N, C-alpha and C positions, 0 to 999 in steps of 0.2 A: 504494500500500500504506500502511495506517495504522500508524504507530509505536505499538506497544502499551505501556502502562505496566508497568514491571517488577514492581511490588509493588502489592497491593491498596490502594486509596486511599479514604478515607471521602468520600462524596459527600453533597450536601445538596439540598433542594428548589430547583428552578430551575437546577441545574447542567446544562451542555450538553457533550456529548462526541461523539466520532466512532468508529464501528466499521467495520472492513473486513468482507469476506465471511466469513472464518474466525471472527472475533469474533462476528459475527451468529449463526452456527451455535452458538457457545458459549452465547449468551444463551438460545436456544431449548432447548438440551439442559439448561442449568442450571435453567430453569423446570420442566422435567419431573422434576427431583429431588424436588419436593414439591408440584406442582400437577398437576391434570388439565388439560392444555393443549389448547385447541381453536383452530383457525385455518383460513384459506382453503386448500382442497385441490380438486383436480379430481375430479369424479365424474359419470359419465353425460353428459359433454360440457358440464357447467356448473361454475362455481366456487362451491362451497358450503362451509359450516363442517364440519370433521371433526377427528379426532385429529391432532395435530401433534407430532412427536417430534424432527425435525431440519429444517434449512433446505432440504434437497433435496426435501422433501415439499410445499413451497410451489409455487404455479403459475408457476414461473420461465418467462418467455417467453410466457405466455398473455395474450391481450388479448380483450376482449369488445366486441361491437357491440350496442347497444340502441336501440330505437325503439318507438313505441306498438304494443303487441301483438307485439313481436319481440325475441328474444334469441338470440345465438350467441356461442360462445367457441371460440378455436382457438389452437394453439401457433404463434407466429411465429418461434420459434427464436432470439430474442435473449436477453439476460441480465437483463432487467428483472424484478424480483421482484414488484412490485405494479402492473403495467401494466393494471389492470382496475378497474372500479367495483364497486358492490354487486351481489351475486348474489341469488337468490331467497330465501335464508335470512338471518335477522338473529340478534341475541342473544336474541330473545324465546323461542324454543323451549328454550333452556337453563334458563330460570326458570319458564316457563309452557308445559309440553309440550302438544302437540296432544291427547294422551290421557294421563290421569294417574289413578292410584288414590289417593284421599285417605285411605281407611282400609278395613279388612276386619274383619268380625266372625267370631269363631271360638268354638267350644264351645257349650254349652247350659246353661240354668238358672243355677245359682250359678257355673258355670265359664265363663259367657259373658264374652268380653273383646273389646275393640276394638283392633286393631293397625294402626299407621301403617307405611307402607313405610320400609325402612331408608334413611338418608341416604347419599349418596356418601361414601366414606371419605377423599377428598382434596378440598381447596379447588379452585376452578375458576380457570383463567387463560384469558382470551379474548385471543388474539393476532391482531392485524391488523384490529380493529374500525375502521371509518371514523368520522370525526367525527359524521356524521348518526346513526349507530347508537349512539354514546355519548349523544347528545342524546335519542334514543328510550329508552334505558335509564333515563335520569334521569326521563323522563316516567312510565314504568312504576313506578319507585320511588316517585314522588310519589303515585301512585294506589294501588299495591298494598302499599307498605310504610309510607308516612307519611300515607295517606288515612284517611278515617273508618272504613273497614272493612278493616284490614290482612289480607293473605294470608300466613299463617305459612309455607306451603310455599314461596312466592316468597322470603320474607325469609330462610329458612334456607339456600336455595341461593345467595342474594346475599351472605350473610355470608362474608368471607374472599376475595371476588372480587379478582383481579388483572387489570388492564386494560392492554394494550399497544395503543395506537391508532396507525394508520398514516395520515398525511395524504395527501390525494388529489392525484395528478398527472394522472390521466386520467379525469375525470368522464364519465359516460355522457351521451348526447344527451337522456336523459329526466330527468337530475338538475336540481333547482332549489333546492339547499341554500343557495346564497348569498342568495337572497331571503328564506329562512326563518331566516337567521342561524346556521346549523348547520354551515357548511363553506365552502371545502374544507380550511381549517386549524382547529386547536383549541388553546386556551390553558390549559384546565383540565379536571378531571374524569377524569384518567388517572393511572396509576402510572408509565408510560413512554410517551413519544410519539416516533414514528419518522418521519423524512422520508428517502426514498430519493434520493440524489444521484449524479451521474455526472461523469466526467472529472476525477478517477478515480471509479470506482464505490465508493460508501461509504454509510453510514447515519448521519445526524445523530440523536442520541438525547437527548431532554430528560427530566429527572427531575421527576416530578409528585407524589411522595409518599415518605414514609419507607420503606415496603416496596420501592418502586421503587429508591430509593437503595441499600438493602441488597443487592438482587439484582445491581445493576450494579457495586457496589464490589468484588466479588470476581472480576470478569472483566477481560479485557484491553480497553483503550480508549485513546484520545488526546483531549486537550482540544480542543473545537471552536474554530475560528478565525473571524475576521471574514469570510473567504472562504466558509466553510461556511454562516454565517448568511445571507450574500448569496445563496448558491446556493439555500437554502431559500426565501427571499423570491421568487426567480425562479420556482421550481417552483410556488409557490402563485399567483403572478401569472398564469402561463400557464394554470393550472387554472381560475382565475376567468374568464379570457377565453374559455374553452371552454364555459362554462355559458350556454346560450342561452335555456332556459326559465326563467320566473320567475313569481312570484305577487305582485301588488301587494297586500301584506298590510294596508295602511292601511284601516281601516274595513270589513274583510271581514265581521265579525259583523253589522253594521248593513246591509250590502249584501244579505246572505242573508235577513235578517229582512224586508226590504222586498220581496223577490221570491219569496215562498212560492208564489204562483200563476203564476209566469212560465212561458211556453210552453216554455222550455228543458227543463224536467223531462220533458215528454212527448216531446220530441225525443230526449233521452238514453234514455228508456225504450224507444224503438223499436230502439235498438242494444244496450242492456244485456241480458245473458243472466241476470242475477241469480245468477251462478255463485259469487260470493263470493271470487274469486281476489284481488281488491284487498285485502280484509280479512285473508285468510290470509297474504298476502305483507307486509302492513303491519307495521312493527316496533313500533307503539304500540297497535293494536287488541287488546283484552283480553277481549272478551265470551266467555262460556262457558256451557255447560249442565251441570247436575249431575243424575245419575240413579243409582238403586240397581239392582244386578244380583244376583240370588240364584241360586246353583247348586242342583243336585239334592240336595246334602247339607244344604241350608238355610243355608249360609254366605253372607253378603252383602258385596258390595263397593260402596262409594260411589265413583263414577267421575266425572271431570270431563273434558269435551272442548271444544275450540274451537267457538264458535258465531259467527254473523254476522247483522248487521242486514239482510242481503239474503235471509236465510231467511224465507219467508212466515210461519212459525210463531214467529219470534223475538219478534214483538209480539202473540202470542196472549194475549188475556184472555178472560174468560167470554163465550162466544158466538162468538168468532172473532178473527182478527188485526186489529190497529189499522191496520197498513199493508199492505193487500192488493194494491196495484198496484206494479209495478216503479218507476214514477216517484216514488211516495212513499217507497220504500225507498232509492233513490239520493239523494233530497233529504235524507232522514234522515242518511245516512252523511256527505254533504258538509257539511251544516249542523252536525252534531256535531263533525266533525273541525276545522272552521275557525271555528266560532262558539260553540256551547254548551259546548264543552270549556273555553273561557275562563271561563264561569260556574262550572263544576264544579271546575276544577283550576288556574285562573289561568295558563294557557298555551295555545298552539295544540296541537292533537293531531297536527299534521303536521310532519315534519322535512325534507321536500323530498328524500327519497331517490329518488323516482321509480319505486319498485317497482310502485305501483298502475297506472302508465302502461304500463310494460314488460309486466307480466304480465296485463293485461286482454286477453282473447282477441280482442276487437274494437277494441282500441286507443283506448278512451275516455281522453282526456287532461284531467285535472282542472284543469291550468293553463289550458288553452284554454277550458274551460267557465266557469271563473270570469271569464276575460277577456270572454267573451260577455256575461255579466251586467253587468260594469263598462261595457263599450262601449254596451250598450243604454241604460243610465242616462245616460251622457254625451251620447248623441245626443238623448235626450229632455229632458235638463236636470234629471232627478229627483235625481241624486246631489248636484248643487250646491245644490238647494233644501233637501234633507233633511239635508245635512251628513254627515260621515264621522267619527264618534267613534273 
């Protein structure tokens, strides 16, 4: 049991404290006082993001099993709050919904007006984001908030966001965050960071912002000890040892550029369904289509929906699609994610969450496909001759 502090104490950035189970419930309830809190919940046999009002709504005791093209989650009956990895949803739909009305026209003539949908009345708090998803959110912000063409709808929803990240103890078999530098731990980019510890069961909480300090200062907690810090290090060390998939990220852009005509693409195309599951589950893919819909009264809605480079019409120009074959569409996706994203946004477009591997119906594994390209060059000596910038 954690000895709670008797009086509210002012906290600062970088402070570390410990909460017991009751205090952890206090935190979730306190956030609900002035945030729309979203976090991991169980729905239809999967762990997804949903409204979160108290700790009992978390998937306590639930664990997941993931493999290429496979996902299952079940209640193991233990008391672990975060014994699972990422599910099919990420933070992306909170800021870039799958379907969204951008504006609607109303009235006629001089009374014609254009109306934008009302904003949510409360700021958003995302509770239980994993480090890879925080990295993905930063990528979306770089593109859709700080990029050349900002998205005002994304920016408005992002404003006032409160992030509670939970560090990973049980990464999935499809995770490869460690090789992308996005997990299983996190040192910045959050308001509060939580690590679940055991013997006794407690939560190490690190303060990452002034809003985070304000939220925790009014709650019960105890100062973290060296033993708590060591326990966190052990949790992250075990998690790191469980991550078996990886991407050798050195020189991947040049690797892909040298292999535009590699037979690998045709081999993948024989398996790929062009279903776009990988892009829908990806926390950084942001392509969309915009179209106008007019009702019988003559009012028009401008709507935006998710799109995908796996859609044959996504590359349609005058006369037809540029990428008409499944091989060209998969090559476009992988090349953009790991290569040309660097040219556009000065980072990789992949955070190693593994969703594209898990939710591919035929189990295509991007880490394995990149390894095939790398190995084929090593066996031929091409990579050594061309260098790897």
